[in-house]
C-alpha positions in Angstrom: 24.6 -23.1 5.0 22.7 -23.0 1.7 19.0 -22.8 2.2 17.5 -26.0 0.7 14.9 -28.5 1.5 11.7 -27.7 3.5 11.4 -24.3 5.2 8.3 -23.4 7.2 7.3 -19.7 7.2 6.1 -19.5 10.8 2.9 -17.8 11.8 2.9 -15.4 14.8 0.5 -16.8 17.4 -1.3 -14.4 19.7 -2.7 -15.0 23.2 -6.1 -13.9 24.6 -4.8 -10.4 25.3 -3.6 -10.1 21.7 0.1 -10.3 22.6 2.6 -12.6 20.9 2.3 -16.1 22.5 6.0 -16.7 22.7 5.7 -20.2 24.3 3.4 -21.3 21.5 5.7 -19.8 18.8 8.7 -21.6 20.3 6.8 -24.9 20.6 5.7 -24.6 16.9 9.3 -23.9 15.9 10.5 -27.0 17.7 7.7 -29.1 16.3 8.4 -28.1 12.7 12.1 -29.0 13.0 11.6 -32.2 14.9 9.0 -33.3 12.3 11.4 -32.9 9.4 11.7 -29.3 8.3 15.2 -28.2 7.3 14.7 -24.7 8.4 12.3 -21.9 9.4 11.3 -18.5 8.2 10.8 -15.6 10.6 8.8 -12.5 9.5 7.7 -14.0 6.3 4.3 -12.9 4.9 2.6 -15.7 7.0 3.9 -14.1 10.2 1.8 -10.9 9.6 4.9 -8.6 9.8 2.8 -5.7 8.5 0.8 -5.9 11.8 3.8 -6.3 14.2 5.6 -3.4 15.9 9.4 -3.2 15.6 9.7 -4.6 19.1 7.4 -7.5 18.3 9.4 -8.3 15.1 12.6 -8.4 17.2 10.9 -10.7 19.7 9.8 -13.1 16.9 13.3 -13.2 15.4 15.0 -13.7 18.8 12.6 -16.6 19.6 12.9 -18.4 16.3 16.7 -17.9 16.1 17.1 -19.5 19.5 15.3 -22.6 18.3 17.2 -22.8 15.0 20.5 -22.4 16.9 19.5 -25.3 19.2 18.6 -27.6 16.2 21.4 -26.3 14.0 18.7 -25.6 11.4 18.5 -23.0 8.7 16.9 -19.6 9.3 15.6 -17.1 6.8 14.4 -13.7 8.0 12.1 -11.4 6.0 14.0 -8.2 5.4 13.3 -5.9 2.6 15.2 -2.6 3.1 18.8 -1.7 3.8 17.9 -1.0 7.4 16.1 -4.3 7.8 19.2 -6.1 6.4 21.7 -4.3 8.5 19.7 -5.2 11.6 20.7 -8.9 10.9 24.4 -8.2 11.5 25.8 -10.2 14.4 23.2 -13.0 14.1 25.1 -16.1 13.1 21.9 -18.2 13.0 20.6 -16.3 10.0 21.2 -18.3 6.8 19.9 -15.6 4.5 17.4 -12.7 4.3 14.2 -13.3 2.3 13.8 -10.1 0.3 10.7 -9.1 -1.7 10.9 -7.9 -5.3 9.8 -4.2 -5.0 6.0 -4.2 -4.8 3.3 -2.1 -6.4 5.5 0.3 -8.4 6.3 -2.2 -11.2 9.7 -0.5 -11.8 10.8 -2.8 -14.6 13.3 -5.6 -14.7 16.4 -3.3 -14.9 15.3 -1.4 -11.8 14.6 -4.6 -9.9 18.1 -5.9 -10.7 19.6 -2.5 -9.7 17.6 -2.6 -6.5 18.9 -6.1 -5.5 22.4 -5.1 -6.5 22.3 -2.3 -4.0 20.8 -4.5 -1.3 23.4 -7.4 -1.6 26.2 -4.8 -1.4 24.8 -3.4 1.8 23.7 -6.7 3.4 25.7 -8.6 6.1 23.9 -11.8 5.1 23.1 -13.5 1.8 19.8 -12.8 0.1 17.0 -15.0 -1.2 14.8 -13.0 -3.6 11.0 -13.4 -3.1 9.4 -13.4 -6.5 5.6 -13.3 -6.3 4.4 -11.2 -9.2 0.7 -11.5 -8.5 1.4 -9.6 -5.2 4.1 -7.3 -6.3 2.8 -6.5 -9.8 6.3 -7.0 -11.3 6.9 -9.9 -13.7 10.5 -11.2 -14.2 11.5 -13.1 -17.3 13.6 -16.2 -17.1 16.6 -14.2 -18.4 16.1 -11.6 -15.6 16.0 -14.3 -13.0 19.3 -15.7 -14.3 20.8 -12.2 -14.1 19.5 -11.9 -10.6 21.1 -15.2 -9.7 24.5 -13.9 -10.9 24.6 -11.1 -8.4 27.2 -11.7 -5.7 25.5 -12.5 -2.4 22.3 -13.7 -4.1 22.0 -17.4 -3.1 18.5 -18.3 -4.1 14.9 -17.4 -4.9 11.5 -18.1 -3.5 9.6 -18.8 -6.7 5.9 -18.1 -6.3 4.4 -17.0 -9.6 0.9 -18.5 -9.1 1.4 -21.6 -11.1 3.8 -22.9 -13.8 4.1 -20.5 -16.7 6.4 -20.3 -19.8 9.1 -18.4 -17.9 9.0 -21.0 -15.1 9.7 -23.7 -17.7 12.4 -21.7 -19.4 14.1 -20.9 -16.1 14.1 -24.5 -14.8 15.3 -25.7 -18.1 18.6 -24.0 -17.5 19.0 -23.3 -13.7 22.0 -21.2 -12.7 24.7 -23.3 -10.9 24.9 -23.0 -7.1 21.6 -21.1 -7.0 18.8 -22.5 -4.9 15.2 -22.4 -6.1 12.6 -22.8 -3.3 9.0 -23.3 -4.4 6.7 -20.9 -2.7 3.4 -21.9 -4.2 2.1 -24.6 -1.9 -0.4 -26.2 -4.2 2.2 -26.4 -7.0 5.2 -27.6 -5.0 5.2 -31.2 -6.2 5.5 -30.2 -10.0 8.1 -27.6 -9.1 10.1 -30.2 -7.3 9.7 -32.5 -10.3 11.1 -29.7 -12.5 14.1 -29.3 -10.2 13.3 -27.0 -7.3 15.6 -27.6 -4.4 12.9 -27.4 -1.8 10.1 -25.1 -0.7 9.0 -22.4 1.7 5.6 -23.8 2.5 3.1 -22.4 5.0 0.9 -25.5 4.6 3.7 -27.4 6.3 2.5 -26.0 9.7 -0.2 -28.7 9.4 1.6 -31.5 7.7 5.3 -31.0 8.3 6.4 -34.6 8.1 4.4 -35.2 4.9 5.9 -32.2 3.1 9.4 -33.3 4.3 8.7 -36.7 2.8 7.5 -35.2 -0.5 10.7 -33.1 -0.8 12.9 -36.1 0.0 11.0 -38.4 -2.4 11.5 -36.0 -5.4 15.1 -35.5 -4.5 15.6 -39.3 -4.4 13.8 -39.7 -7.8 11.0 -41.7 -6.1 8.3 -40.6 -8.6 6.0 -43.5 -7.6 5.9 -42.2 -4.0 6.1 -38.5 -4.7 3.3 -38.2 -7.2 0.3 -39.5 -5.2 1.6 -37.7 -2.0 1.9 -34.5 -4.0 -1.7 -34.8 -5.1 -2.9 -35.2 -1.6 -0.9 -32.4 -0.3 -2.1 -30.1 -3.0 -5.6 -30.8 -1.9 -4.6 -29.8 1.7 -2.9 -26.6 0.5 -6.0 -25.6 -1.5 -8.1 -25.9 1.6 -5.6 -24.0 3.8 -5.4 -21.1 1.3 -9.2 -21.0 0.6 -9.2 -17.7 2.6 -6.3 -15.2 2.9 -3.3 -16.7 4.5 -2.7 -17.3 7.4 -6.2 -17.2 8.7 -7.1 -20.8 7.9 -3.8 -22.2 9.1 -4.2 -20.4 12.4 -7.8 -21.7 12.8 -6.6 -25.2 12.2 -3.7 -24.9 14.6 -6.0 -23.5 17.2 -8.5 -26.3 16.7 -5.7 -28.8 17.1 -4.7 -27.2 20.4 -1.3 -26.0 19.2 -1.8 -22.2 19.6 -3.9 -20.4 22.2 -6.2 -18.5 19.8 -6.9 -18.2 16.1 -6.5 -14.4 16.3 -5.3 -12.7 13.2 -4.7 -9.0 13.1 -6.3 -6.5 10.7 -6.8 -5.9 7.9 -7.2 -9.7 7.7 -10.2 -11.5 9.1 -10.5 -14.8 10.9 -11.3 -17.9 8.9 -14.9 -19.0 8.6 -16.0 -22.1 10.5 -16.9 -23.9 7.2 -13.5 -23.3 5.6 -11.8 -24.4 8.9 -13.8 -27.6 9.0 -12.8 -28.5 5.4 -9.2 -27.9 6.1 -9.3 -30.0 9.2 -10.9 -32.8 7.2 -8.1 -32.6 4.6 -5.5 -32.7 7.3 -7.2 -35.8 8.8 -7.0 -37.5 5.5 -3.2 -37.4 5.6 -2.9 -39.4 8.8 -2.1 -42.6 7.0 0.6 -41.2 4.8 4.1 -42.8 5.6 6.6 -40.1 6.5 10.4 -39.8 6.2 12.4 -40.9 9.3 14.2 -38.0 11.0 
């Protein structure tokens, strides 16, 4: 299965004791897929993997994989080392691993390409590179992205460069064949789809799954008249949901909606402020009249 369309990078909900709320996680996973998502991401940044023990990470993957298996949906799993990748062996539900460009060191394009070449050789599953230079510190040119796409076993990229820059335009002007580009910058997903992205990995879709599925479908169908105004409204929602570090606002909104037992987020992040939560809830309410794609 090629990862395309709408993927939701699931949060990790916690209960009153601070443990993973498995029932809530499973219910969210079902809700996302029933509402129109094509697949899910386990252990993405939105899941707070930095704050989960190894046992908790395994629990999350097991729960999300079971739901994806039931729905025959795609599953990406955050895995960034050889050991992480090899742990995905024997999991037929896994479509691909979502693997971060090496962060902080800024090793240069050649080193990044060599790094991914080593990983794809060792991985039992295909890879989707996660390119987010404002977090990793490592820029990649359009030519480097094309060379990355040419690696055997590299099936796609989560493209999240903080906007639409010159390299974005150059890359989309000549996309590699059979290589999937998933937009990862929620507020910019509509213009990325217009440029030719094959879908998105969008945390905002926790709150408006059906609307984001409709947006992806509209651009894929060439329905500019429907896609453009919906994209504008969803960009406003995304801006509100990312007004504080992700996933604090999303968790606060889901808790206010009664979908998770607590808004708890683990350190070093802090819980969302009431004013930011209220603004995000208001933006979500504004979308209630938007027609959605039948499922």
